[in-house]
N, C-alpha and C positions, 0 to 999 in steps of 0.2 A: 504494500499499499504506499509505504514511504517513497519507493522508487517511482511509482506512478505519479505521486504528488510532485516529486522533484522534477520529473519530466515535463509535467504540465506547466510548472512555474518557469522552466527554461524555455518552453515553447512560447509562452506569453511574453517573455522578455524579448525573444527574437522578433515577434510580431510587432511589438511596440517600437523596437529599434527600426525596423524596416518601414513602418508607418511614418516615423519621424523623418527618416532620410528621404522618403518620396515626397513628403509635404514640404521640406525645405527647399527643394528645387525641382519643379515639374519637368525640367528640361535636362536633368542630370544624365538621363539615359540616351539622350539625343546624341547621335554620333558626331563627334568633332573632327570632321574630315575635309573642312573647307579650305584651310590653309590661307587665311586672310593675310594681307600684307598692309597693316595699318600705317606703317611709317613710310612706305614707298608708293602704294597705290590706293588702297582703301582709306577713306577719310570721313570725317564728320565735322560739322560746325553748327553753332546755334545762330539762328536768325529769326527775329520777330516772334520769339517765343516758341519756335519750332526747331527740332533737331533734323538736320539734313544729312542723311547717311548714304554714302556711296560705297558699295562693296564690289570688289573685283577679286573673285576666286578663280580657281583653275578651269571652271566650266560655267555655262550659262545658268545652271541650276543653283550655283553658289555665287551668283552676282546679281546686282540689282541696286536701284536707287529708291530711297524711302524718305518720306517726310512725316515726322511724328511730333504731335504737340508735346511740349516740354512737361506738361502736367501729368503725362502718362509715364514718365520716366521714374518708376519705382518698382519695387518687387515686394513680395510678402516674405518677411523673415519670421519663420515659425520658431518658437522657443521650446515647445514640448509637443508630444504627440496628441495632446488633447485640444490644442488650439485649432480653431476653425478658420478664422481670419488672420490672426496674427498681427504683427506690427509691420507698418510699411517702412521700407528702407529705400532711400534715394539711390538711384543709379548714377554712378560717376563714369562718364564715358572714357575718361583718361585711364582708368583702371582696365587692364586687359581683360580680366574676367567679366566686367560689366559690358565691355565692348562686344566680346563674344556672346554674352547672354542675349543682348538686344538684337545682334546680327542673326543669331540663330532663330529667334522667334520671328523676325521679319522674313527670313528665307522660308521658314516652315509655313507661315501664313500665305506667302506668295505661291508656293508649291501647292498647298492645299486648295487655294482658290482656283488655280488653273486646272486642277483635276476635278473639282466638285461643283463649281459654279456653272450652271448651264442655262439660266433663265434669261441670258441675253438674246436668245433666239427669237423671242416674241417681238421685241423692238426692232431687231435686225430685219426680220421678214416684213414687218409692217413698213419700215422705212423703204425697203427695196420696192415693193409693189406700189406704194403711194408715189414714189419718185418716177416710176415707169409712167404713171398716169399724169402726175403734175409735180415737177421738182419743188415747187413752193410748198405743196402739201407734205412732201417728203422731209423738207426742213423742219416742219412743225413737229415731226416725231424725232428726227435725229438730234436736234438741239436739246430738247429736255433729256433725251437718253444720255447725251454726253455730259450733261451738267449735274444730274441728280444721282446720288448713290443708290444702289438697289435697296429695296426694303428688306428688313431682317428675315422675313419669312421666305424670301426668294434667294437668299445667299447659298443655301445648300450645305450649311455647316454640318459635318458628320459628328462632331464632338461638341455638344452644347456647353460642356464645362469650360471650354476655351473662351466663351463669352466673358468670363470673369477676368480674363487676361487682357487688359486694356490695349497694349501694344499689338498683340495678335489680332484682336477684333478690328482695330483701326486699320491695320495693314491689309487684312483680308478684304474688308469692305472697300478700301480705296483701290485695291487691285481689281476687285469686281467692277468698280465703276470704270476703270481704265479699259477693261475688256469689253464692257458694254459700249463704251464710247468708240473704241477702235472698230468693233464690228459694225456698229451703226453707220459710221462714216464711210467705211468700206462699201457697205450696201448702197449708201447714197451715191458714192462715186460710180459704182457699176450701173445702178439704175439710171443715173444722169447720162452716162455714156450711151446706154441703149436708147434712152429717150431722144437724145440729140441725133444719134445715128439714124433713128427711124424718121425723124423729121427731115433730115437731109436726103434720106432715101426717097421719101414721098415727093419732096420738091424736085429731085432729079427725075423721078418717074414721070410726074405730071408736067415738068418743064419741057419735055420733048413732045 
């Protein structure tokens, strides 16, 4: 009986320790294989209350440019396994560990958004067909699509817990806005080209 009790106590201790470790840093298990070069290439600077971060890794997946409001530059510092929210600790980008932390969150949000966000298709298709008929009407869809970030329910987030990570959510939503804008203006350009080509084709056909 004593052996069983001792085993249960040891098991509980391991569980508490693992819970504490996971709580302290949600990204600790995230692979650090980017190879940033903060002194030579990758850089950051603060401007108008925003962090402007430029990352240049060995490939496209580990590179990107991000703009983050400075009031999001903190992380939760858990003091024990019973803490739910913990205390907020400011992130100092001059510290390599903080630079890596913010960079990894931004790159993860960017990759997740590109893989999961699909709701840009509606505005893109609408822009294309309206532009075929009337380019002015196409602008009425393309402009709002490029300026407004997607609604939360349309983001396609697979992990709702990440909504609590301000840097991640901001970066994910901004990347979704960029994707929606890019697709909408691409659709507008194609639709406009077809529209103008059709007009010149009709003029040439009836001109003879």
